[in-house]
N, C-alpha and C positions, 0 to 999 in steps of 0.2 A: 933363382933358388929352386927348391923342390916344388913340384906341382902337386895337385890333388891326387889322392889315390883313386884309381879308376875302379868302378864296380864291375864285377864279372857278370856277363849276360847269362841269364838262366835260360837254358834250352829245354823246352818241354816236348816230349814225344807224344804224339797222338796215338792212342790205342785204338786199333781198328777192331770192330766187332764183326762176328760172323753173321752172315745174312740168314733170315728166317724163311724168305720166299725167293724162289729161283725161277729161271727162265725155262720154258718148255722147249725141248728140241724139235717137236713137231710143229706147233703153231707159233712159237717165238714170243709168246706173251709171258709176262712175269706172274705166273699163277700156279707154280708147282709148290706143293706143301709136303713136308716130310713128317710122318708120325711114327712113333716107335711103339711096339706092342711086344710083350713077352708072355710066353706060355710054357710051362714045364721046364723052365731054365733056359729056353732058347729065345733069343731076341730077334724080332723081325722088324723090318722097316717097311712101311707102307708109303709109297710115293704116288701122289695124285696130281694131275693137272685139272683144275676146276673149269677151265675153258673148253678143252677138247676131249675131256674124259679119258685121257691116257693115264693108265695106272699100272703099278707093279708092286708085288710083295716078294721080298726075299730075305734070307737070313743074313744078319750082320754080326760083327763081333761086339763084345760088351763095351769096348771103349770107343766105338765109332760115334761120330757126331753127325748132325744133319747134312753137313757139307760132304762128308765121306759117302753117305748113303745116296745123295744126289749124284755124285760122280759115278758110282756103280750103276745107277739108273741110266745115266746118259751113255755110258759105255755099252750097256746091254742094248739100248735103243739103236745105237749106230752099228752094232754087230748083227742086228736083225732078230734078237731074241724076244724083244717086246714089239708089239705091232702097232 
C-alpha cells in the first residue's frame, strides 16, 4: 500500500562572519588591526601591524568595512607606497 510520508531535510546555510584581525604582508603574522577615525566629515582608516609596526593612514569611503580598508592597505604595500 502507501508508505509513510517522508520528511523534507532542512538545509541550513552557515553565515560567514567578516574577520577582525588580518595577516601582515611584511611579517606574515595575523596581527593587523583596522581602526576608523573621522574628522570634519572625512573618514580615515588607520591600519597597524602590532608585530612589525607597519602602519598606514588613508581616506576611505563612508560605506567601507574593515576588509575593504585592509585590501587597500595590502595593495598600497605591494605597490611600494607603504614602507
